mmCIF file of the N, C-alpha and C atoms, coordinates in Angstrom:
data_MODEL
# 
_entry.id   MODEL 
# 
loop_
_atom_site.group_PDB 
_atom_site.id 
_atom_site.type_symbol 
_atom_site.label_atom_id 
_atom_site.label_alt_id 
_atom_site.label_comp_id 
_atom_site.label_asym_id 
_atom_site.label_entity_id 
_atom_site.label_seq_id 
_atom_site.pdbx_PDB_ins_code 
_atom_site.Cartn_x 
_atom_site.Cartn_y 
_atom_site.Cartn_z 
_atom_site.occupancy 
_atom_site.B_iso_or_equiv 
_atom_site.pdbx_formal_charge 
_atom_site.auth_seq_id 
_atom_site.auth_comp_id 
_atom_site.auth_asym_id 
_atom_site.auth_atom_id 
_atom_site.pdbx_PDB_model_num 
ATOM 1   N N  . MET A 1 1  ? 67.073  101.050 126.582 1.00 0.00 ? 1  MET A N  1 
ATOM 2   C CA . MET A 1 1  ? 68.338  101.375 125.925 1.00 0.00 ? 1  MET A CA 1 
ATOM 3   C C  . MET A 1 1  ? 68.143  102.678 125.135 1.00 0.00 ? 1  MET A C  1 
ATOM 4   N N  . SER A 1 2  ? 69.094  103.573 125.277 1.00 0.00 ? 2  SER A N  1 
ATOM 5   C CA . SER A 1 2  ? 68.981  104.851 124.587 1.00 0.00 ? 2  SER A CA 1 
ATOM 6   C C  . SER A 1 2  ? 69.228  104.671 123.084 1.00 0.00 ? 2  SER A C  1 
ATOM 7   N N  . PRO A 1 3  ? 68.731  105.597 122.273 1.00 0.00 ? 3  PRO A N  1 
ATOM 8   C CA . PRO A 1 3  ? 68.934  105.476 120.824 1.00 0.00 ? 3  PRO A CA 1 
ATOM 9   C C  . PRO A 1 3  ? 70.414  105.448 120.437 1.00 0.00 ? 3  PRO A C  1 
ATOM 10  N N  . ALA A 1 4  ? 71.257  106.195 121.139 1.00 0.00 ? 4  ALA A N  1 
ATOM 11  C CA . ALA A 1 4  ? 72.684  106.197 120.821 1.00 0.00 ? 4  ALA A CA 1 
ATOM 12  C C  . ALA A 1 4  ? 73.320  104.858 121.149 1.00 0.00 ? 4  ALA A C  1 
ATOM 13  N N  . ALA A 1 5  ? 72.886  104.240 122.229 1.00 0.00 ? 5  ALA A N  1 
ATOM 14  C CA . ALA A 1 5  ? 73.450  102.953 122.633 1.00 0.00 ? 5  ALA A CA 1 
ATOM 15  C C  . ALA A 1 5  ? 73.068  101.846 121.658 1.00 0.00 ? 5  ALA A C  1 
ATOM 16  N N  . GLN A 1 6  ? 71.969  102.023 120.943 1.00 0.00 ? 6  GLN A N  1 
ATOM 17  C CA . GLN A 1 6  ? 71.556  101.007 119.975 1.00 0.00 ? 6  GLN A CA 1 
ATOM 18  C C  . GLN A 1 6  ? 72.496  100.955 118.768 1.00 0.00 ? 6  GLN A C  1 
ATOM 19  N N  . TRP A 1 7  ? 73.188  102.038 118.499 1.00 0.00 ? 7  TRP A N  1 
ATOM 20  C CA . TRP A 1 7  ? 74.095  102.088 117.355 1.00 0.00 ? 7  TRP A CA 1 
ATOM 21  C C  . TRP A 1 7  ? 75.465  101.493 117.651 1.00 0.00 ? 7  TRP A C  1 
ATOM 22  N N  . VAL A 1 8  ? 75.794  101.316 118.913 1.00 0.00 ? 8  VAL A N  1 
ATOM 23  C CA . VAL A 1 8  ? 77.134  100.840 119.288 1.00 0.00 ? 8  VAL A CA 1 
ATOM 24  C C  . VAL A 1 8  ? 77.468  99.500  118.649 1.00 0.00 ? 8  VAL A C  1 
ATOM 25  N N  . PRO A 1 9  ? 76.625  98.479  118.721 1.00 0.00 ? 9  PRO A N  1 
ATOM 26  C CA . PRO A 1 9  ? 76.986  97.202  118.088 1.00 0.00 ? 9  PRO A CA 1 
ATOM 27  C C  . PRO A 1 9  ? 77.156  97.317  116.574 1.00 0.00 ? 9  PRO A C  1 
ATOM 28  N N  . GLU A 1 10 ? 76.312  98.131  115.947 1.00 0.00 ? 10 GLU A N  1 
ATOM 29  C CA . GLU A 1 10 ? 76.429  98.295  114.498 1.00 0.00 ? 10 GLU A CA 1 
ATOM 30  C C  . GLU A 1 10 ? 77.718  99.021  114.124 1.00 0.00 ? 10 GLU A C  1 
ATOM 31  N N  . LEU A 1 11 ? 78.062  100.042 114.897 1.00 0.00 ? 11 LEU A N  1 
ATOM 32  C CA . LEU A 1 11 ? 79.311  100.759 114.632 1.00 0.00 ? 11 LEU A CA 1 
ATOM 33  C C  . LEU A 1 11 ? 80.527  99.867  114.871 1.00 0.00 ? 11 LEU A C  1 
ATOM 34  N N  . ARG A 1 12 ? 80.447  99.041  115.904 1.00 0.00 ? 12 ARG A N  1 
ATOM 35  C CA . ARG A 1 12 ? 81.553  98.121  116.194 1.00 0.00 ? 12 ARG A CA 1 
ATOM 36  C C  . ARG A 1 12 ? 81.725  97.118  115.049 1.00 0.00 ? 12 ARG A C  1 
ATOM 37  N N  . ALA A 1 13 ? 80.613  96.592  114.537 1.00 0.00 ? 13 ALA A N  1 
ATOM 38  C CA . ALA A 1 13 ? 80.675  95.640  113.421 1.00 0.00 ? 13 ALA A CA 1 
ATOM 39  C C  . ALA A 1 13 ? 81.188  96.326  112.156 1.00 0.00 ? 13 ALA A C  1 
ATOM 40  N N  . ALA A 1 14 ? 80.730  97.559  111.914 1.00 0.00 ? 14 ALA A N  1 
ATOM 41  C CA . ALA A 1 14 ? 81.207  98.292  110.738 1.00 0.00 ? 14 ALA A CA 1 
ATOM 42  C C  . ALA A 1 14 ? 82.695  98.580  110.836 1.00 0.00 ? 14 ALA A C  1 
ATOM 43  N N  . SER A 1 15 ? 83.157  98.878  112.054 1.00 0.00 ? 15 SER A N  1 
ATOM 44  C CA . SER A 1 15 ? 84.582  99.135  112.260 1.00 0.00 ? 15 SER A CA 1 
ATOM 45  C C  . SER A 1 15 ? 85.404  97.883  111.958 1.00 0.00 ? 15 SER A C  1 
ATOM 46  N N  . LYS A 1 16 ? 84.934  96.730  112.391 1.00 0.00 ? 16 LYS A N  1 
ATOM 47  C CA . LYS A 1 16 ? 85.641  95.478  112.113 1.00 0.00 ? 16 LYS A CA 1 
ATOM 48  C C  . LYS A 1 16 ? 85.660  95.177  110.616 1.00 0.00 ? 16 LYS A C  1 
ATOM 49  N N  . GLN A 1 17 ? 84.519  95.411  109.950 1.00 0.00 ? 17 GLN A N  1 
ATOM 50  C CA . GLN A 1 17 ? 84.454  95.181  108.506 1.00 0.00 ? 17 GLN A CA 1 
ATOM 51  C C  . GLN A 1 17 ? 85.382  96.114  107.757 1.00 0.00 ? 17 GLN A C  1 
ATOM 52  N N  . PHE A 1 18 ? 85.456  97.356  108.196 1.00 0.00 ? 18 PHE A N  1 
ATOM 53  C CA . PHE A 1 18 ? 86.339  98.324  107.540 1.00 0.00 ? 18 PHE A CA 1 
ATOM 54  C C  . PHE A 1 18 ? 87.800  97.910  107.708 1.00 0.00 ? 18 PHE A C  1 
ATOM 55  N N  . GLY A 1 19 ? 88.167  97.507  108.917 1.00 0.00 ? 19 GLY A N  1 
ATOM 56  C CA . GLY A 1 19 ? 89.537  97.058  109.157 1.00 0.00 ? 19 GLY A CA 1 
ATOM 57  C C  . GLY A 1 19 ? 89.904  95.860  108.293 1.00 0.00 ? 19 GLY A C  1 
ATOM 58  N N  . LEU A 1 20 ? 88.979  94.922  108.172 1.00 0.00 ? 20 LEU A N  1 
ATOM 59  C CA . LEU A 1 20 ? 89.213  93.748  107.332 1.00 0.00 ? 20 LEU A CA 1 
ATOM 60  C C  . LEU A 1 20 ? 89.368  94.144  105.867 1.00 0.00 ? 20 LEU A C  1 
ATOM 61  N N  . ALA A 1 21 ? 88.518  95.072  105.406 1.00 0.00 ? 21 ALA A N  1 
ATOM 62  C CA . ALA A 1 21 ? 88.595  95.518  104.015 1.00 0.00 ? 21 ALA A CA 1 
ATOM 63  C C  . ALA A 1 21 ? 89.926  96.214  103.735 1.00 0.00 ? 21 ALA A C  1 
ATOM 64  N N  . VAL A 1 22 ? 90.408  97.003  104.689 1.00 0.00 ? 22 VAL A N  1 
ATOM 65  C CA . VAL A 1 22 ? 91.695  97.691  104.518 1.00 0.00 ? 22 VAL A CA 1 
ATOM 66  C C  . VAL A 1 22 ? 92.830  96.682  104.454 1.00 0.00 ? 22 VAL A C  1 
ATOM 67  N N  . ARG A 1 23 ? 92.816  95.687  105.335 1.00 0.00 ? 23 ARG A N  1 
ATOM 68  C CA . ARG A 1 23 ? 93.863  94.652  105.309 1.00 0.00 ? 23 ARG A CA 1 
ATOM 69  C C  . ARG A 1 23 ? 93.847  93.867  104.000 1.00 0.00 ? 23 ARG A C  1 
ATOM 70  N N  . MET A 1 24 ? 92.656  93.551  103.510 1.00 0.00 ? 24 MET A N  1 
ATOM 71  C CA . MET A 1 24 ? 92.553  92.820  102.246 1.00 0.00 ? 24 MET A CA 1 
ATOM 72  C C  . MET A 1 24 ? 93.054  93.689  101.087 1.00 0.00 ? 24 MET A C  1 
ATOM 73  N N  . ALA A 1 25 ? 92.746  94.976  101.128 1.00 0.00 ? 25 ALA A N  1 
ATOM 74  C CA . ALA A 1 25 ? 93.230  95.880  100.079 1.00 0.00 ? 25 ALA A CA 1 
ATOM 75  C C  . ALA A 1 25 ? 94.748  95.973  100.105 1.00 0.00 ? 25 ALA A C  1 
ATOM 76  N N  . GLU A 1 26 ? 95.334  96.013  101.302 1.00 0.00 ? 26 GLU A N  1 
ATOM 77  C CA . GLU A 1 26 ? 96.797  96.051  101.414 1.00 0.00 ? 26 GLU A CA 1 
ATOM 78  C C  . GLU A 1 26 ? 97.426  94.801  100.818 1.00 0.00 ? 26 GLU A C  1 
ATOM 79  N N  . VAL A 1 27 ? 96.828  93.652  101.067 1.00 0.00 ? 27 VAL A N  1 
ATOM 80  C CA . VAL A 1 27 ? 97.343  92.394  100.515 1.00 0.00 ? 27 VAL A CA 1 
ATOM 81  C C  . VAL A 1 27 ? 97.269  92.423  98.989  1.00 0.00 ? 27 VAL A C  1 
ATOM 82  N N  . GLU A 1 28 ? 96.155  92.903  98.457  1.00 0.00 ? 28 GLU A N  1 
ATOM 83  C CA . GLU A 1 28 ? 96.005  92.965  96.999  1.00 0.00 ? 28 GLU A CA 1 
ATOM 84  C C  . GLU A 1 28 ? 97.003  93.942  96.381  1.00 0.00 ? 28 GLU A C  1 
ATOM 85  N N  . ILE A 1 29 ? 97.236  95.064  97.035  1.00 0.00 ? 29 ILE A N  1 
ATOM 86  C CA . ILE A 1 29 ? 98.220  96.031  96.530  1.00 0.00 ? 29 ILE A CA 1 
ATOM 87  C C  . ILE A 1 29 ? 99.615  95.422  96.552  1.00 0.00 ? 29 ILE A C  1 
ATOM 88  N N  . GLN A 1 30 ? 99.950  94.689  97.610  1.00 0.00 ? 30 GLN A N  1 
ATOM 89  C CA . GLN A 1 30 ? 101.257 94.029  97.671  1.00 0.00 ? 30 GLN A CA 1 
ATOM 90  C C  . GLN A 1 30 ? 101.400 93.000  96.560  1.00 0.00 ? 30 GLN A C  1 
ATOM 91  N N  . LYS A 1 31 ? 100.325 92.294  96.244  1.00 0.00 ? 31 LYS A N  1 
ATOM 92  C CA . LYS A 1 31 ? 100.373 91.330  95.135  1.00 0.00 ? 31 LYS A CA 1 
ATOM 93  C C  . LYS A 1 31 ? 100.623 92.057  93.808  1.00 0.00 ? 31 LYS A C  1 
ATOM 94  N N  . LEU A 1 32 ? 99.925  93.181  93.599  1.00 0.00 ? 32 LEU A N  1 
ATOM 95  C CA . LEU A 1 32 ? 100.126 93.957  92.372  1.00 0.00 ? 32 LEU A CA 1 
ATOM 96  C C  . LEU A 1 32 ? 101.550 94.488  92.274  1.00 0.00 ? 32 LEU A C  1 
ATOM 97  N N  . GLN A 1 33 ? 102.087 94.959  93.396  1.00 0.00 ? 33 GLN A N  1 
ATOM 98  C CA . GLN A 1 33 ? 103.468 95.448  93.397  1.00 0.00 ? 33 GLN A CA 1 
ATOM 99  C C  . GLN A 1 33 ? 104.438 94.318  93.071  1.00 0.00 ? 33 GLN A C  1 
ATOM 100 N N  . GLY A 1 34 ? 104.186 93.149  93.631  1.00 0.00 ? 34 GLY A N  1 
ATOM 101 C CA . GLY A 1 34 ? 105.045 92.003  93.341  1.00 0.00 ? 34 GLY A CA 1 
ATOM 102 C C  . GLY A 1 34 ? 104.997 91.620  91.874  1.00 0.00 ? 34 GLY A C  1 
ATOM 103 N N  . THR A 1 35 ? 103.811 91.635  91.296  1.00 0.00 ? 35 THR A N  1 
ATOM 104 C CA . THR A 1 35 ? 103.665 91.332  89.876  1.00 0.00 ? 35 THR A CA 1 
ATOM 105 C C  . THR A 1 35 ? 104.387 92.365  89.023  1.00 0.00 ? 35 THR A C  1 
ATOM 106 N N  . ALA A 1 36 ? 104.251 93.640  89.393  1.00 0.00 ? 36 ALA A N  1 
ATOM 107 C CA . ALA A 1 36 ? 104.904 94.703  88.633  1.00 0.00 ? 36 ALA A CA 1 
ATOM 108 C C  . ALA A 1 36 ? 106.428 94.575  88.720  1.00 0.00 ? 36 ALA A C  1 
ATOM 109 N N  . LEU A 1 37 ? 106.952 94.300  89.906  1.00 0.00 ? 37 LEU A N  1 
ATOM 110 C CA . LEU A 1 37 ? 108.404 94.164  90.058  1.00 0.00 ? 37 LEU A CA 1 
ATOM 111 C C  . LEU A 1 37 ? 108.927 92.943  89.306  1.00 0.00 ? 37 LEU A C  1 
ATOM 112 N N  . THR A 1 38 ? 108.143 91.871  89.316  1.00 0.00 ? 38 THR A N  1 
ATOM 113 C CA . THR A 1 38 ? 108.546 90.685  88.564  1.00 0.00 ? 38 THR A CA 1 
ATOM 114 C C  . THR A 1 38 ? 108.634 91.017  87.084  1.00 0.00 ? 38 THR A C  1 
ATOM 115 N N  . GLY A 1 39 ? 107.663 91.757  86.579  1.00 0.00 ? 39 GLY A N  1 
ATOM 116 C CA . GLY A 1 39 ? 107.689 92.155  85.174  1.00 0.00 ? 39 GLY A CA 1 
ATOM 117 C C  . GLY A 1 39 ? 108.848 93.081  84.854  1.00 0.00 ? 39 GLY A C  1 
ATOM 118 N N  . LEU A 1 40 ? 109.135 94.013  85.776  1.00 0.00 ? 40 LEU A N  1 
ATOM 119 C CA . LEU A 1 40 ? 110.244 94.942  85.544  1.00 0.00 ? 40 LEU A CA 1 
ATOM 120 C C  . LEU A 1 40 ? 111.590 94.232  85.551  1.00 0.00 ? 40 LEU A C  1 
ATOM 121 N N  . ASN A 1 41 ? 111.720 93.220  86.396  1.00 0.00 ? 41 ASN A N  1 
ATOM 122 C CA . ASN A 1 41 ? 112.993 92.516  86.514  1.00 0.00 ? 41 ASN A CA 1 
ATOM 123 C C  . ASN A 1 41 ? 113.111 91.328  85.578  1.00 0.00 ? 41 ASN A C  1 
ATOM 124 N N  . SER A 1 42 ? 112.153 91.155  84.705  1.00 0.00 ? 42 SER A N  1 
ATOM 125 C CA . SER A 1 42 ? 112.159 90.023  83.794  1.00 0.00 ? 42 SER A CA 1 
ATOM 126 C C  . SER A 1 42 ? 113.315 90.143  82.794  1.00 0.00 ? 42 SER A C  1 
ATOM 127 N N  . PRO A 1 43 ? 114.073 89.073  82.591  1.00 0.00 ? 43 PRO A N  1 
ATOM 128 C CA . PRO A 1 43 ? 115.180 89.134  81.630  1.00 0.00 ? 43 PRO A CA 1 
ATOM 129 C C  . PRO A 1 43 ? 114.705 89.241  80.180  1.00 0.00 ? 43 PRO A C  1 
ATOM 130 N N  . THR A 1 44 ? 113.445 88.930  79.941  1.00 0.00 ? 44 THR A N  1 
ATOM 131 C CA . THR A 1 44 ? 112.928 89.015  78.564  1.00 0.00 ? 44 THR A CA 1 
ATOM 132 C C  . THR A 1 44 ? 112.294 90.369  78.266  1.00 0.00 ? 44 THR A C  1 
ATOM 133 N N  . ARG A 1 45 ? 112.332 91.271  79.220  1.00 0.00 ? 45 ARG A N  1 
ATOM 134 C CA . ARG A 1 45 ? 111.750 92.611  79.029  1.00 0.00 ? 45 ARG A CA 1 
ATOM 135 C C  . ARG A 1 45 ? 112.569 93.368  77.993  1.00 0.00 ? 45 ARG A C  1 
ATOM 136 N N  . THR A 1 46 ? 111.886 94.052  77.091  1.00 0.00 ? 46 THR A N  1 
ATOM 137 C CA . THR A 1 46 ? 112.581 94.810  76.062  1.00 0.00 ? 46 THR A CA 1 
ATOM 138 C C  . THR A 1 46 ? 112.344 96.298  76.266  1.00 0.00 ? 46 THR A C  1 
ATOM 139 N N  . SER A 1 47 ? 113.251 97.095  75.780  1.00 0.00 ? 47 SER A N  1 
ATOM 140 C CA . SER A 1 47 ? 113.107 98.538  75.915  1.00 0.00 ? 47 SER A CA 1 
ATOM 141 C C  . SER A 1 47 ? 112.043 99.054  74.959  1.00 0.00 ? 47 SER A C  1 
ATOM 142 N N  . THR A 1 48 ? 111.637 100.290 75.177  1.00 0.00 ? 48 THR A N  1 
ATOM 143 C CA . THR A 1 48 ? 110.599 100.875 74.334  1.00 0.00 ? 48 THR A CA 1 
ATOM 144 C C  . THR A 1 48 ? 111.172 101.434 73.043  1.00 0.00 ? 48 THR A C  1 
ATOM 145 N N  . GLY A 1 49 ? 112.457 101.459 72.927  1.00 0.00 ? 49 GLY A N  1 
ATOM 146 C CA . GLY A 1 49 ? 113.073 101.954 71.702  1.00 0.00 ? 49 GLY A CA 1 
ATOM 147 C C  . GLY A 1 49 ? 113.480 103.407 71.798  1.00 0.00 ? 49 GLY A C  1 
ATOM 148 N N  . ALA A 1 50 ? 113.996 103.913 70.725  1.00 0.00 ? 50 ALA A N  1 
ATOM 149 C CA . ALA A 1 50 ? 114.472 105.290 70.679  1.00 0.00 ? 50 ALA A CA 1 
ATOM 150 C C  . ALA A 1 50 ? 113.289 106.254 70.599  1.00 0.00 ? 50 ALA A C  1 
ATOM 151 N N  . PRO A 1 51 ? 113.478 107.479 71.101  1.00 0.00 ? 51 PRO A N  1 
ATOM 152 C CA . PRO A 1 51 ? 112.398 108.465 70.975  1.00 0.00 ? 51 PRO A CA 1 
ATOM 153 C C  . PRO A 1 51 ? 112.114 108.776 69.512  1.00 0.00 ? 51 PRO A C  1 
ATOM 154 N N  . THR A 1 52 ? 110.841 108.957 69.194  1.00 0.00 ? 52 THR A N  1 
ATOM 155 C CA . THR A 1 52 ? 110.459 109.120 67.793  1.00 0.00 ? 52 THR A CA 1 
ATOM 156 C C  . THR A 1 52 ? 110.015 110.529 67.438  1.00 0.00 ? 52 THR A C  1 
ATOM 157 N N  . ASP A 1 53 ? 109.502 111.280 68.403  1.00 0.00 ? 53 ASP A N  1 
ATOM 158 C CA . ASP A 1 53 ? 109.058 112.629 68.068  1.00 0.00 ? 53 ASP A CA 1 
ATOM 159 C C  . ASP A 1 53 ? 109.782 113.655 68.935  1.00 0.00 ? 53 ASP A C  1 
ATOM 160 N N  . LEU A 1 54 ? 109.584 114.906 68.649  1.00 0.00 ? 54 LEU A N  1 
ATOM 161 C CA . LEU A 1 54 ? 110.297 115.986 69.322  1.00 0.00 ? 54 LEU A CA 1 
ATOM 162 C C  . LEU A 1 54 ? 109.998 116.015 70.814  1.00 0.00 ? 54 LEU A C  1 
ATOM 163 N N  . PHE A 1 55 ? 108.771 115.744 71.199  1.00 0.00 ? 55 PHE A N  1 
ATOM 164 C CA . PHE A 1 55 ? 108.408 115.754 72.613  1.00 0.00 ? 55 PHE A CA 1 
ATOM 165 C C  . PHE A 1 55 ? 109.181 114.686 73.380  1.00 0.00 ? 55 PHE A C  1 
ATOM 166 N N  . ASP A 1 56 ? 109.261 113.473 72.855  1.00 0.00 ? 56 ASP A N  1 
ATOM 167 C CA . ASP A 1 56 ? 110.029 112.405 73.496  1.00 0.00 ? 56 ASP A CA 1 
ATOM 168 C C  . ASP A 1 56 ? 111.495 112.779 73.597  1.00 0.00 ? 56 ASP A C  1 
ATOM 169 N N  . ILE A 1 57 ? 112.022 113.385 72.570  1.00 0.00 ? 57 ILE A N  1 
ATOM 170 C CA . ILE A 1 57 ? 113.424 113.784 72.574  1.00 0.00 ? 57 ILE A CA 1 
ATOM 171 C C  . ILE A 1 57 ? 113.669 114.834 73.660  1.00 0.00 ? 57 ILE A C  1 
ATOM 172 N N  . LEU A 1 58 ? 112.763 115.807 73.794  1.00 0.00 ? 58 LEU A N  1 
ATOM 173 C CA . LEU A 1 58 ? 112.911 116.838 74.830  1.00 0.00 ? 58 LEU A CA 1 
ATOM 174 C C  . LEU A 1 58 ? 112.819 116.242 76.230  1.00 0.00 ? 58 LEU A C  1 
ATOM 175 N N  . LEU A 1 59 ? 111.892 115.316 76.433  1.00 0.00 ? 59 LEU A N  1 
ATOM 176 C CA . LEU A 1 59 ? 111.779 114.672 77.741  1.00 0.00 ? 59 LEU A CA 1 
ATOM 177 C C  . LEU A 1 59 ? 113.032 113.857 78.076  1.00 0.00 ? 59 LEU A C  1 
ATOM 178 N N  . THR A 1 60 ? 113.546 113.140 77.099  1.00 0.00 ? 60 THR A N  1 
ATOM 179 C CA . THR A 1 60 ? 114.755 112.353 77.312  1.00 0.00 ? 60 THR A CA 1 
ATOM 180 C C  . THR A 1 60 ? 115.935 113.266 77.624  1.00 0.00 ? 60 THR A C  1 
ATOM 181 N N  . PHE A 1 61 ? 116.051 114.374 76.895  1.00 0.00 ? 61 PHE A N  1 
ATOM 182 C CA . PHE A 1 61 ? 117.136 115.319 77.133  1.00 0.00 ? 61 PHE A CA 1 
ATOM 183 C C  . PHE A 1 61 ? 117.010 115.959 78.512  1.00 0.00 ? 61 PHE A C  1 
ATOM 184 N N  . SER A 1 62 ? 115.785 116.328 78.923  1.00 0.00 ? 62 SER A N  1 
ATOM 185 C CA . SER A 1 62 ? 115.617 116.943 80.236  1.00 0.00 ? 62 SER A CA 1 
ATOM 186 C C  . SER A 1 62 ? 115.950 115.954 81.350  1.00 0.00 ? 62 SER A C  1 
ATOM 187 N N  . ASP A 1 63 ? 115.615 114.683 81.160  1.00 0.00 ? 63 ASP A N  1 
ATOM 188 C CA . ASP A 1 63 ? 115.962 113.668 82.146  1.00 0.00 ? 63 ASP A CA 1 
ATOM 189 C C  . ASP A 1 63 ? 117.477 113.491 82.214  1.00 0.00 ? 63 ASP A C  1 
ATOM 190 N N  . LEU A 1 64 ? 118.124 113.454 81.064  1.00 0.00 ? 64 LEU A N  1 
ATOM 191 C CA . LEU A 1 64 ? 119.575 113.341 81.015  1.00 0.00 ? 64 LEU A CA 1 
ATOM 192 C C  . LEU A 1 64 ? 120.240 114.533 81.695  1.00 0.00 ? 64 LEU A C  1 
ATOM 193 N N  . LEU A 1 65 ? 119.742 115.728 81.430  1.00 0.00 ? 65 LEU A N  1 
ATOM 194 C CA . LEU A 1 65 ? 120.292 116.940 82.028  1.00 0.00 ? 65 LEU A CA 1 
ATOM 195 C C  . LEU A 1 65 ? 120.115 116.932 83.544  1.00 0.00 ? 65 LEU A C  1 
ATOM 196 N N  . ALA A 1 66 ? 118.946 116.516 84.021  1.00 0.00 ? 66 ALA A N  1 
ATOM 197 C CA . ALA A 1 66 ? 118.700 116.456 85.461  1.00 0.00 ? 66 ALA A CA 1 
ATOM 198 C C  . ALA A 1 66 ? 119.645 115.461 86.132  1.00 0.00 ? 66 ALA A C  1 
ATOM 199 N N  . LYS A 1 67 ? 119.847 114.304 85.519  1.00 0.00 ? 67 LYS A N  1 
ATOM 200 C CA . LYS A 1 67 ? 120.770 113.305 86.092  1.00 0.00 ? 67 LYS A CA 1 
ATOM 201 C C  . LYS A 1 67 ? 122.202 113.825 86.102  1.00 0.00 ? 67 LYS A C  1 
ATOM 202 N N  . TRP A 1 68 ? 122.591 114.537 85.058  1.00 0.00 ? 68 TRP A N  1 
ATOM 203 C CA . TRP A 1 68 ? 123.948 115.079 84.990  1.00 0.00 ? 68 TRP A CA 1 
ATOM 204 C C  . TRP A 1 68 ? 124.148 116.139 86.081  1.00 0.00 ? 68 TRP A C  1 
ATOM 205 N N  . ILE A 1 69 ? 123.138 116.999 86.283  1.00 0.00 ? 69 ILE A N  1 
ATOM 206 C CA . ILE A 1 69 ? 123.234 118.023 87.330  1.00 0.00 ? 69 ILE A CA 1 
ATOM 207 C C  . ILE A 1 69 ? 123.330 117.370 88.706  1.00 0.00 ? 69 ILE A C  1 
ATOM 208 N N  . GLU A 1 70 ? 122.525 116.338 88.949  1.00 0.00 ? 70 GLU A N  1 
ATOM 209 C CA . GLU A 1 70 ? 122.617 115.616 90.223  1.00 0.00 ? 70 GLU A CA 1 
ATOM 210 C C  . GLU A 1 70 ? 124.006 115.031 90.417  1.00 0.00 ? 70 GLU A C  1 
ATOM 211 N N  . HIS A 1 71 ? 124.579 114.486 89.364  1.00 0.00 ? 71 HIS A N  1 
ATOM 212 C CA . HIS A 1 71 ? 125.906 113.894 89.447  1.00 0.00 ? 71 HIS A CA 1 
ATOM 213 C C  . HIS A 1 71 ? 126.962 114.958 89.758  1.00 0.00 ? 71 HIS A C  1 
ATOM 214 N N  . VAL A 1 72 ? 126.878 116.089 89.074  1.00 0.00 ? 72 VAL A N  1 
ATOM 215 C CA . VAL A 1 72 ? 127.865 117.157 89.276  1.00 0.00 ? 72 VAL A CA 1 
ATOM 216 C C  . VAL A 1 72 ? 127.755 117.718 90.682  1.00 0.00 ? 72 VAL A C  1 
ATOM 217 N N  . ARG A 1 73 ? 126.545 117.939 91.159  1.00 0.00 ? 73 ARG A N  1 
ATOM 218 C CA . ARG A 1 73 ? 126.363 118.459 92.519  1.00 0.00 ? 73 ARG A CA 1 
ATOM 219 C C  . ARG A 1 73 ? 126.838 117.446 93.557  1.00 0.00 ? 73 ARG A C  1 
ATOM 220 N N  . GLY A 1 74 ? 126.625 116.168 93.289  1.00 0.00 ? 74 GLY A N  1 
ATOM 221 C CA . GLY A 1 74 ? 127.071 115.133 94.227  1.00 0.00 ? 74 GLY A CA 1 
ATOM 222 C C  . GLY A 1 74 ? 128.583 115.029 94.294  1.00 0.00 ? 74 GLY A C  1 
ATOM 223 N N  . THR A 1 75 ? 129.279 115.235 93.190  1.00 0.00 ? 75 THR A N  1 
ATOM 224 C CA . THR A 1 75 ? 130.739 115.119 93.210  1.00 0.00 ? 75 THR A CA 1 
ATOM 225 C C  . THR A 1 75 ? 131.398 116.353 93.817  1.00 0.00 ? 75 THR A C  1 
ATOM 226 N N  . ARG A 1 76 ? 130.763 117.506 93.741  1.00 0.00 ? 76 ARG A N  1 
ATOM 227 C CA . ARG A 1 76 ? 131.339 118.721 94.320  1.00 0.00 ? 76 ARG A CA 1 
ATOM 228 C C  . ARG A 1 76 ? 131.219 118.737 95.832  1.00 0.00 ? 76 ARG A C  1 
ATOM 229 N N  . LYS A 1 77 ? 130.204 118.123 96.399  1.00 0.00 ? 77 LYS A N  1 
ATOM 230 C CA . LYS A 1 77 ? 130.008 118.126 97.840  1.00 0.00 ? 77 LYS A CA 1 
ATOM 231 C C  . LYS A 1 77 ? 130.989 117.242 98.575  1.00 0.00 ? 77 LYS A C  1 
ATOM 232 N N  . LYS A 1 78 ? 131.562 116.289 97.893  1.00 0.00 ? 78 LYS A N  1 
ATOM 233 C CA . LYS A 1 78 ? 132.472 115.331 98.538  1.00 0.00 ? 78 LYS A CA 1 
ATOM 234 C C  . LYS A 1 78 ? 133.806 115.900 98.779  1.00 0.00 ? 78 LYS A C  1 
# 
């Protein structure tokens, strides 16, 4: 048996292990996403409150401005 042919079974086994690890990781990520969505949709979830410093206020204002621009552009196209 050639040296390259000796690696074939090991590579095949490693490929199967890698595929299994990827599938298991996908399942775990889906579980984390489900947990996160459950937390986000929880009726007992509370807001973080009003912005307290200038940076938070600027970020909130920029988000508000971006949403308003999207709204205005969306209504003009119709």
